[in-house]
N, C-alpha and C positions, 0 to 999 in steps of 0.2 A: 345516512346517505351523504350528508355534507362532508363527513370525514373522508369518504372515498373520493369525492370530487376534489377536495383540498389536496389529498395525497397525489392524485394524478396531475393536478395542476402544478404542484411544486416539482414533481418529477419532470414534467415537460419544460418548466422554466429553467431547471438546473441542468438539463441534458446538454444544451449547447455550450455553456461556459465550461462545464466539466469536461466534455469531450475535447474542446479546444485546448484546455490546459493539459489534458493527458497526451494529446498529440504532440504538443511542444515538449513535454517531459520525455516521451519516448524517442523523439527526434534529437534530443540532446540540446535543445535550444534553451535560452534563458527565459525565466518566467518572473512575474512579479513576486511570487511567493518564495523564491530562492533565498532571499535575505532572511526569511523567517525559518524555513525548513532546513537549509544547509547546515547551520550550527548543530541542530538537533540530530540530523543524520550523521554528521561527522563524530559527534559524541557517542552515538550508539555504535558506530563502526569501531571506534577505539575500544569501547567496553567489550564488544563481542570479539574483536580481533580480526575484522574483515579488512582486506585491502581492496579498495574500490576499483582500482585499475586492473586488478588481476581477474582473469576469467575463471569460470567454474567448470570442472569436468562433469561428465554425466554421472559419475558415482557420487561426487560431492552434491550435485543437485538432487539426486535420488535420496541421499541420506538426509539432506535438509528438508525435503518434502515429507519424508516419513517422520522425522522428529517434530516438525510443526504439526502434523496431523495427530501425533501422539499427545503433544501438549494441549491441543484443542480438545481432544477426546477426554483427557484427564480433567481439564477445566470444566467441560460440560458435565462430566460425571459428578464432580464436586458440587456443581450448581443443583443438579437433580437430587 
């Protein structure tokens, strides 16, 4: 019972700061974590070949969605 109470308590405590952070990220505003995450994000973009300022078409979005689902499915199959 204590583990359920602890899980709900941590969820409620983290909901406000996480929501505030996500709202700033989606609005394009600067956050405190940008200095940590931006270099990692830029490195991943270079490795994968993504241009951050370029938009994505519907077909590109659909193929990325299908490929990510395929990779997660293969990973889950390997775990099981």
